[in-house]
N, C-alpha and C positions, 0 to 999 in steps of 0.2 A: 237039170231045166236043161230043155231043149234049146237051142241054139234063137231058137225065134222068141222063146221067153227071156232069155238075156238081153235081148236087145230092146223086148219092151219094157223089159224091167228098166233096163239105162234111157230109155224114154220116159215113163213112166217116173222116176228119178229128176230127167231133166225140165219135167212139167212145172216140179216145185219153184221154179221161177216165175210161174203163173200168178194173177190173182186171182185162181179160183181154179178148180178142178174141174177135167171136160163133163160134159152133163151126158157125151158118149161112156163113161165108167159108170159101174155097177154102183150101188150105192155102197157096199161094202171098202171096194175099191176109193170112191170118194172120200169115206171116214179115215182111211189112211192116209188119203192126199193131206187130209185138213190136220191127222192128229202130229204128222210130221211136220207140220206148220206151228206146232205147239196153239192147235187151234180146240183144244180138247170139249168144246161144248159144241161145236159147229158138228166134229164127228162123231161125238154120242147120240145127239140129235138125227143122225142118218141114218143108227142103225139100232136104234131104240126100239122101232115101231116094226123093225121088217124079221119077219119070222123067219128067216130061212140058216141054214147050217154058218154058211161062208160070215153072215151079220153077226151070227151070236159067237163064232170065234173073234170078228173085230171085237166086239163090246166085250170079251173078256180079255183082250188084250189091251183096250185103254181101260180097264178097272184096276188092270196090274201097271199102268203106268199111273194111277190115279193111291197105287196105293195099298186098293181094297183090294185082298184078297181070300176072301171069302165071297164076296162077291166076284170077283173076276174065275172063281172055283165052280159057281151054280154054271158061269157063260158058257166053260171051258166040256161040262159036260152037255150043256143045251149045246153044242158043235161035234161033240163025240171026236174031244181032244182030250188030251193028257194037258193038265196043268204047265203048262214050259216056264222053265227055270233057266232059260238060257237071255243073255243081256236085252233087252227092249229093244234096239238096234237088230239084234241077229232075230228076235222073231218077228221084228216090221216087213222085214226083210223076207223073211221064211214066209209069211201070211201072202205079202204084196207077190212075189215069185211065183207063190202054187195058183192063185187068182188068174195071175198073168197067163202061168202055164195055160189054164185051161180053156182059154182065149182061142190060144192058137192053135 
Protein backbone atom coordinates (compact mmCIF):
# COMPACT_ATOMS: atom_id res chain seq x y z
CA UNK A 1 0.00 0.00 0.00
CA UNK A 2 1.33 3.42 -0.91
CA UNK A 3 1.87 6.01 1.84
CA UNK A 4 -0.96 8.06 0.33
CA UNK A 5 -3.31 5.08 0.48
CA UNK A 6 -2.27 4.39 4.07
CA UNK A 7 -3.09 7.98 4.94
CA UNK A 8 -6.41 7.62 3.12
CA UNK A 9 -7.19 4.42 5.03
CA UNK A 10 -6.46 6.17 8.32
CA UNK A 11 -8.74 9.05 7.32
CA UNK A 12 -11.43 6.61 6.22
CA UNK A 13 -11.26 4.80 9.57
CA UNK A 14 -11.33 8.13 11.42
CA UNK A 15 -14.50 9.05 9.51
CA UNK A 16 -16.31 6.20 11.28
CA UNK A 17 -16.97 8.58 14.16
CA UNK A 18 -19.33 10.55 11.90
CA UNK A 19 -23.03 9.84 11.60
CA UNK A 20 -22.85 8.85 7.93
CA UNK A 21 -20.19 8.24 5.28
CA UNK A 22 -19.09 11.00 2.95
CA UNK A 23 -21.21 11.16 -0.18
CA UNK A 24 -17.93 11.69 -2.07
CA UNK A 25 -17.14 8.00 -1.53
CA UNK A 26 -18.08 5.32 -4.04
CA UNK A 27 -21.04 3.10 -3.16
CA UNK A 28 -18.71 0.16 -2.32
CA UNK A 29 -16.68 2.33 0.08
CA UNK A 30 -19.87 3.69 1.64
CA UNK A 31 -21.03 0.10 2.08
CA UNK A 32 -17.77 -0.80 3.81
CA UNK A 33 -18.22 2.24 6.05
CA UNK A 34 -21.73 1.11 7.04
CA UNK A 35 -20.59 -2.47 7.56
CA UNK A 36 -17.96 -1.31 10.03
CA UNK A 37 -20.76 0.44 11.92
CA UNK A 38 -22.64 -2.90 12.09
CA UNK A 39 -25.28 -1.56 9.70
CA UNK A 40 -25.42 -4.61 7.43
CA UNK A 41 -28.71 -3.71 5.76
CA UNK A 42 -27.53 -0.22 4.79
CA UNK A 43 -24.30 -1.68 3.43
CA UNK A 44 -26.08 -4.42 1.50
CA UNK A 45 -28.55 -1.97 -0.03
CA UNK A 46 -25.68 0.13 -1.44
CA UNK A 47 -24.03 -2.77 -3.28
CA UNK A 48 -27.09 -4.80 -4.17
CA UNK A 49 -27.90 -2.88 -7.34
CA UNK A 50 -24.31 -1.99 -8.29
CA UNK A 51 -22.97 -4.24 -11.06
CA UNK A 52 -19.28 -3.32 -10.59
CA UNK A 53 -16.61 -5.81 -9.56
CA UNK A 54 -15.88 -3.58 -6.56
CA UNK A 55 -19.47 -3.83 -5.36
CA UNK A 56 -19.42 -7.59 -5.92
CA UNK A 57 -16.33 -7.88 -3.69
CA UNK A 58 -18.03 -5.93 -0.90
CA UNK A 59 -21.20 -7.95 -1.48
CA UNK A 60 -19.16 -11.15 -1.02
CA UNK A 61 -17.65 -9.79 2.18
CA UNK A 62 -21.08 -8.84 3.53
CA UNK A 63 -22.48 -12.32 2.93
CA UNK A 64 -19.41 -13.75 4.62
CA UNK A 65 -20.14 -11.51 7.62
CA UNK A 66 -23.69 -12.83 7.54
CA UNK A 67 -22.40 -16.40 7.53
CA UNK A 68 -23.92 -17.21 4.12
CA UNK A 69 -20.78 -18.69 2.57
CA UNK A 70 -22.45 -20.13 -0.53
CA UNK A 71 -23.88 -16.72 -1.42
CA UNK A 72 -20.51 -15.14 -0.61
CA UNK A 73 -18.83 -17.60 -3.01
CA UNK A 74 -21.14 -16.47 -5.82
CA UNK A 75 -20.21 -12.82 -5.23
CA UNK A 76 -16.49 -13.60 -5.02
CA UNK A 77 -16.81 -15.21 -8.46
CA UNK A 78 -18.62 -12.10 -9.74
CA UNK A 79 -15.77 -9.97 -8.33
CA UNK A 80 -13.16 -12.30 -9.90
CA UNK A 81 -11.69 -12.90 -6.43
CA UNK A 82 -10.81 -16.04 -4.54
CA UNK A 83 -13.06 -16.56 -1.50
CA UNK A 84 -11.34 -15.07 1.51
CA UNK A 85 -10.39 -17.14 4.52
CA UNK A 86 -8.71 -14.38 6.55
CA UNK A 87 -10.36 -12.81 9.58
CA UNK A 88 -13.26 -10.52 8.69
CA UNK A 89 -11.45 -7.46 10.03
CA UNK A 90 -8.44 -8.25 7.88
CA UNK A 91 -10.58 -8.64 4.78
CA UNK A 92 -12.40 -5.37 5.50
CA UNK A 93 -9.03 -3.60 5.70
CA UNK A 94 -7.80 -5.31 2.53
CA UNK A 95 -10.85 -4.23 0.54
CA UNK A 96 -10.88 -0.68 1.86
CA UNK A 97 -7.14 -0.28 1.23
CA UNK A 98 -7.48 -1.59 -2.32
CA UNK A 99 -10.29 0.84 -3.14
CA UNK A 100 -8.57 3.79 -1.50
CA UNK A 101 -5.32 2.94 -3.29
CA UNK A 102 -7.22 3.19 -6.60
CA UNK A 103 -8.27 6.73 -5.67
CA UNK A 104 -4.74 8.01 -4.98
